[in-house]
N, C-alpha and C positions, 0 to 999 in steps of 0.2 A: 247973269252967271254963266261961266264957261263950262259946258258939258260936252260929252262925246258926240251928242247930236248936232251941235252947232260949231264944231271945229272946222276951220278952213285954213289952207296954206297962206303964208304971207303974200302980199300983192307983189307980183313980178317974179316969184320964186318958181312957179310952174308955167311952162309954155304949151301952147296948143301944138299938136303934131302937124308937120307940114304934109298936107294931103296933095300928092302930085298925080297928074294924069286924070283930073276930074273936070275937064273942059277948059277952053281958052279963057273963059271969064274969070277963072280962079288965078290966072297968071302963071300957073304951072301945068298947063294942058299940053296937048300935042306931044312934044318930045319929053315932057315931064322933067325938065331941067337937065337932061343928059346931052343936049346939043345934037348936032347932025352927024351921023355915021361915026366910024372909028370904033376901036375896041371898047372904050368906056361906055359907049351907047348901047352895047349889046348886053343881053341877059347872060348871066353866068360868067361875066368878066372877072378875072382875078390875076394880079401880077405876082411874081415870086418875090420873096423878101429881098431887098437890096436892089430891085429893078429901078433904074433911073431914066426910063423913057428912051432907051437906046444909047444914052451917054455911058461911057465906060464907068461901071460902078466903083464905088470907093474901095471895096475890098480887092478889086483888081488894079486900082491905080496905085495903091500903097506898095512899097517894096517888101519883098519877102526876105526874111533873114533866118539863118541857122538851119538846123537839121533835126527832125524828130524821128527817132527810131521806133517804128510800130511794133517791133519784136523785142524791144528792150524790157528788162524786168526791173521793177522798183522794189527795193528791200526796205523794211522798217528796221532801223538800227536800234538794238538793245544793248545795254552795258551789263557787265557782270554784277554790278550793284543792284540793278533791277531784277536780275535772275536770282540773286541771293535772297531777296524778299519773298520769293516763291518757293525757294528750296527748303522743303521740310521732309526730306527723305523720299518724297514722291517723284513721279515723272513730270517733267515739264515739256508739254507739247503745244502746238498751235492752239488747240482747244482750251488748254488751261490758261494760255496767255490772253485769249479772247475773254474768258470768264473773269480774269483779273483786270480787264480793261486796258491792257497795254497795247493791244492791236485790235483791228477789226477783222471780222471773219473773211477769210480768203486772201489776206495779205501775206506776202513773203517776209521772212524774218532772218536777219543776220545778227549774230552776237559778236560784239567787239570787246576787247580786253580793257575796257575802262573800269576802274575800280578794283575791288578785291572780292574774293569769294572764299568762304570758310566752311560752308556746308556742302556735303556731297549731294549731287543731283544727277539724275539721268535726263539729259536734254535731247530732245528731238526737234530740230529746226531745219531751215533750208540752207543756211550757210553759217560758218563759224570761222573767225580768224584763227590763224595758227597759234598765236599767243593765248587767246581765250581758250582754245582747246587744251593747251598744255596746262593752264591754270585750273581748269575744271577737273582734268584727269589727275592733277597733283593732289587734290583734296579727296580723291576716291570716287569722283563722278564718272559718268560715261557720256560720250557725245555720239549721236547718230544723225545722219542727214536724211531728210525727206527726198526720195527719188521719184515720187509719184507725179510731181509737177513739171 
């Protein structure tokens, strides 16, 4: 009968650990499988990611394309239809958009004039298109821009 006291792993599933540096009779004595001299034979050796032994690394061999602006700002685009679902006479701010799940905390928001809006809302966002501003103000709403970022 198989019990916890006589369990054993399947044959060949577990290997003995290679014990290096335990005398030349073991076959892994003296240099302990590290060879003679060179960086890899020293303790504490470590190469940086992508190092190819002095050969020009792949990330430097491949051509670079395009331009990335480190100071560019990415805006999350919201339509007037999405704003209408939140417009219940209250203020619409970045915090309320985060609570509604439309944006993540800290993201910049721009409202575009896609769709229609019929409810008045006080909207405070980072950018608004001119047509969207006109449509919001036409139904009695107010648009203010965040200037803190």
